[in-house]
C-alpha positions, 0 to 999 in steps of 0.5 A: 520531498516528503510532506506531513502525513497528518500533522502539518508541524511534522514538515522538515526545516530543510524541506521548508528551505528548499521550497523557498528556493526552487523555481518550480514546485510539482504537486498532486493537488494545488489546493492542498499544496497551497495550504501547506505552503501557507502554513510554513510561510512560503509564498507559492507565486506562480511556481506551483504546477499540478503533477499527478498520474493523469498528466505526468507524461504531459508535464514531463517536457516542461519539467525537463526543459526547466532542469536543462536550463539549470533551474531547480524543481521540487516534487512533493506528494499530498502526504508522505514521500513521493514516488512510493505510492504516488506519481514521480517514478517516470520523472525521476527515471527520466532525470537520471537517464539524462545525467541530471542530479536528483536529491532527496529531502526525506521526512514523513512516510506512512510506510515507515511510520506504520512499520514502526507503530504496528508491533509486527516484525519490520524487516523484511517488509514489502509496501503493497500500496492500494489493492485493485478496486474490482473484486476479481483483480483484487483477489488475484493480487492477494493470491500473488501476495500469498507467496510472500511470507514476510511482512506486508504493508497495505494501504486500504480504501475506507470505502471498501475496508471490510471487503478488503480485509475479508479478501486478505483474510481469505487469501493470506490466512485468517490466522495471520497476525496483523495490525490495522492503523487509522489516521497515522500521526493525526489527533485521532490515531487508532490501532487494532491488532489481531488475526486477519480474520478477527480484524475483518469483523472488528468495529473499525471495519463496520464504521470506517473513519479516515485513512487506513494502513494494514501491516500484515505480519509474517506467516506463523511458523509454529503451531500451524495445524493441518486444518489451518493449512487446508483452510488456506488451500480451500480459500486460495482455490475459491479465489482462483475460481472467482477470478474465472479460472476453470477448476483444473487450472485453479488446482494447478495455480493454487498448487504452484502458488502455495508450493503443495502438490495438486493432490493435496489441493484436491484432497483438501477440497474433497475432505471439506465436502465430506465434512460438510455432508456429515 
């Protein structure tokens, strides 16, 4: 079931009712869950059990035995809709495979809220989730995302906000439109809209406060000059080399990902070197 992403009063009445009836409540953080249950007036008793990425496999037998007895179980994340960027997929799949019922209790979702508030085209859209923390893995992931010309929703770490925005600008195109949202649904909700390259240098990137979601709009279809195209090719090539690929393999990888010929990648790099020497 979905839980508030910021304001506790966003908790749905049906979710309140369900939590008062189930025999077992699975949560990411028992302390945060007890705070939420206390706010809505639900006594947790001994029903609250931790269920997160580190113990999901170990907890699964207990949960399945509970369901086989005919008892009901509620799964909730710390904030938002579980399974999407939180634990729960393994559990839901196991329950489905056994033929047991799964019911959703919809409510707040940072993915839907960010799309609605961003001002970027909402469909089609892909929820990317968090990017890898390590630079090489992060840049490889962004290079994969460059193949998707539609809207992307990325969860950003406040501890790496500038670095992640810079890598996204280099990998997806510094001119690609985007909206950076902070503290969705909370008292100090904020948003900055502009080109990815500009967002990487905005005040939020210098002084991160709270939780961030980035909505990257589709690739610009008009007004894209040859120089911008070649800038993107060079950025993709630099990221490929940074991941450890040899130059020849990097040329091939960039050409395949961007749908251009290897000669065009090579010419873009040569032109850049010539212009630097002038």
